[in-house]
N, C-alpha and C positions, 0 to 999 in steps of 0.2 A: 502604073506610075512611071512618069518620064524621069529619068534619072538627073540629079542635080548636077551643078557645074560650080563646084566649090572649091575655095582654095584653102589648103591645109598646110600647116607648118609642124615639122618634128624638130623638136629643141633636142638636142644631143642625138641628131639623126645619124651621125657616123659612128656611135657607140654601140656596145655590145646589145643593147635592146633596141636602139635607135635604127640599126641598119635592116633588121628584119622587120620592125615596125613600119618603116619608110616604104620597104617593098610591099607589105600586104596594104598599106594606103594607097599606094601608086596603083593597085589593082581593083580598088574599090571603083565602081561605076560612077558612084556620086564626086568622084575627085576630079577636077579639071587641072588644077594647078598644085604641085608640091613643092614645098621649100624644105631643103635639108639643111639645117642650121647647127653649127658645131664650132668648136674652137679651132685655132690654126695648130695648136699643140695635139690634136686629136691624131691618133697612130695612123688612121685612114683619113685623107682629106675629104671634107664634105663635098667638094667640087666633084671628087672622084666617085663618091656614092652616087651622087646625082648624074653623072655621066653614065654610070652603069645602068641605073634605073631608068634612065630616059631611052634605054634601048628596048624596054619591055613593048610589047604589042598592045598598049593600053593608051586611052586617050590623054592621060595625064601628061602634062608638061612638067619637068622636073629640072630644079635649079638649086645648086648649092651656095651657102653663104658661110664663111668662116669669119671669126672675130678673134682678137687677141685676149689674153686673159684679163687684161686691165681694162678692156673696152666695157663701157656700160651700154647695154642694149638699148636703152631709151635714146641714147646718143647716135647709135649706129644702125640700128636693125629697121630702120623706116621701111625701106623697100621690101624687106623679107616680109614684114608683119602687116603692113597695110593692106587692108582688104581680106585678111584672113576670117574664115567663118570657123575654123576649129583649130586650136594650137594644142598640140600633145606634147607634154615635157617629160620625157624620160630622162632627165639630167640629174646630175649630182653624183656624189661619191657613193660607190655600193658599200654594202654592209660587209665587214670583215668577220671570220670566225671569231666568237667570243666577244664581238663589240656591241656594247648596249646601244639600243638605237637612240638614247638622249644623246650619245657622243656625236652623233650625226647631225643633230639639229642646228646647231649654228653654223656650220658649213653649209648644209644643204638648203636651209632656209634663206641663206643668203644668195645662194645660186637661183632658188625660185623667186626671190623678190626681184632680182635683176631681169628676169624674163616677164613676170607677171606686170610689173610696173610698166614695161615696155608695151606690153599688151594694152595695159589701160589707156595709154597714150594713143597708140596707132591702130589698134582693132578692139575697142571697147565693147563691139556687139558680139566678139567671138566668144565661142564656148573655149574655155581653158580646162584640159584634162591633166591633172597633175599625177605623175607617177615618180614622185620625189620622197624618198623615205627621210625621216618617219611620217608617213602619209596622215596619221590620226592628228599629228600636231602641225605640220606644214600647210594642210588644207584650210584648218581654221585660221591660221596666221595670215595665209593669203587672201582668203575670204573676207575678213574683217579689214584688212587693208583695201581690198577693192571696195567694200562698202563705204569706207571713209571718202573715198573719190565720188561718193553717189551713184555707183554703177550697180548693175541688176547682179545679187548673190546667186542667182539661178543660172550664171555662167560659169561658175566655178565649180569643178567636179573633181573629186579623188576617185582614182581608178582602182577599185577592189574587186574587180571581175575575176583575177586569177584566182581567188578563193572560191568562187562559183564553180569556175572550170575544174578545179582541183577536186571539190567536193562530188562533183557530178560524175568525174572519171572513177574516183574512188568507189562509188555506189555502182558504177556499171561493172567495174572488176570484180566486186564482191557478189553481185546479184546476177550478172550475166545479162541483166535487161537491156535492151537496145539504147545504143548511146544518144540516137537521134531524138530530141523530144525529152531526154532525161534532164531535169533541171533541179538543183538544190539552192534555194534562196540563201544567201549568207548575210546576216545581219551584224551590226555592232561596229567594230573597226576593221583595220587591215594590219593587225599586228599580234602575234602571239595569242593569249587568251581572250582578246577582245574580238577575235574572229569567232563568230557563233553560226555554223551551219544548222539550218532548220529542216533535219532530216525527217521530221514529222510531217512536214509539207510536201515531200518528194514522194508519190505514191510507190515508185520503185523501191525505195528504201523501207517501205513497211514489211519486207521480206527480211529485213536484217533484225535478229533477236536483240531485244533491248538492253541486254547486258554487254552486247558488242558496241553499242552506240557511243559510250564514254572514249573508247579507244579510237575509234573512227573520227570522232571530234577532234581528238588531240592529235592524230595524224594530220588533219587538215591544218590545225594550227601550226605545227611544227614542218610543214612542207617545205617551206623556204629555207629553213635552216638545214634541212637534208641536202638541198642543191648547193647552198653555201659551202658545207662540209665537203661534199663530193666534188666540188670545183677546187677545193684545198687552198682557199684564200685568193683564187685567180677570178672571182666574179661571183655574181648572185645569179638568181633566175632570170635569163635574157630571153631565150626563145620562147619560152611559155608566156612570159610577161608580154612580149611583143605581141603574140597571138591574142592575148586577153585585152591588152590595148587597143588592138585593131578591132576587135569584137565591139569594144566600148565605142570607138570612133565611128565604126559603121552604124551603130544605133543612134549616136548623136547626129550624123549626117542624114540617116533617114528621117528622123525627126524634123530637121531642118527643111527637108524635101517636101515635108508634108505627109509623112507615113509614121504615125506615132509608134514608137519602139519602146520596148521595156528591157531595163538592165537593172542588176544592182549596182549601186554606186553610193559612195561617201560623199555626203553633201550637208548643207545647212538644212537643219530639219525640227520638226516640231512633233514626231511621231512617238517620242518619248520625252524623258524629263531633260535629255541631253541636247544641246543645241547643234551638235553634228552627229550624224549618224548614218551608217549604211542601212540600206534597205531598198526595195524594189522602186525605181524611178521610171517614170515615162517621160521620155525625151520627145520635144515638140519644136514647134518654130521658134520658140524662145529659150530654147535649151532644156532645162529641168522645169517639165510642165506640171508633174505631180510626184510627190512623195508618196508612197503608198504605206499605208499601216502595216505594221509586222504580223498581223493576223493571230490564229490561234497557235498556243505554245503547248508543247508536253512538260510535264512537270519538271524533267531534267532540264529542258531548254529554258524554263523559267528560273531556275536555280542557277543556272550559268549566266544568264542574263543580268540578275542580281549581282553576281559576283563580278562581271566584267565592268558593271556602270562606274562604279568609283575609279577603276583603272582607267577607263577611257576618259573619264571627267578629269582626272589630273594631266592625260596627254592634251586633251583639248584646252586646258587652262593654260597650259606652257604655250600654246598656240596663240591665244589670247592676249597673254603678256607680252609675247613677241610683237604682236599687232599694235599694243599700247606702246611701246618703247620705240617703234620705228614708225616710218612714213615712206609712201612711194616719192621719188623724185618727182618734180614737175615736167 
């Protein structure tokens, strides 16, 4: 397969997630052009991050774009976004210790909307991958607004890959099974109890006693909070999130280049009664090509799915309500 020559933008590219994510995307052989997009108030200038990354001995050309807080992307970001094939959005305010994810919604949905409406104008064929908390709510909100513009919902993706990364690593640590090829599918949502790792579908996890699975499940759910607590209010998961975001970005670009790739992602879905759901997704030339069924579940997993469904539905509904009350700028 000949590597693609794609244009990628990382929005929030000078931040805690954005810098390592930008570096990983600059190293992807499918990336010919990388835009680092951030605000002028960023602690590190976007142009500085771009200058730094431009010295990597990779083919990608890197350019930085900085905008003022009051700027609307739809008015200012034409050069940055035009022609993009993938826009990764690790933007927004990070969750603080003890902060409810609902508290983030109004702030972060507004930040996401500023970007996604500009993508709808300047790169409507791009895949827009959102790493904006609360993902369970922001993704439905942005996807519904995207659909209002008559655009393809298969282009809006919630990045839930970090849950897969964590679950797989924890199984490796417990079992000693080789990490390469070890994969735990994670379905549901991307917050707390809505995260459901399917250990029953990972052969390596079959060595784990059934009575240990609930604690392991909880460990995956709470992994983000562990990082937030350990960082003592100075951030959330950034490095592991960047790794997971780049893994999802790599799959999207491989799909666009004609090499179908499978990752778990939180997308518009009909595999359950919920309109948005994380499960395995095949990425192809149009973005989300196939949303895969969740497959056989253990009795424990069936019970957990039943428990998480009303919680996730409530979070999705908040996103749908946001979309009803808002419009993309023209």
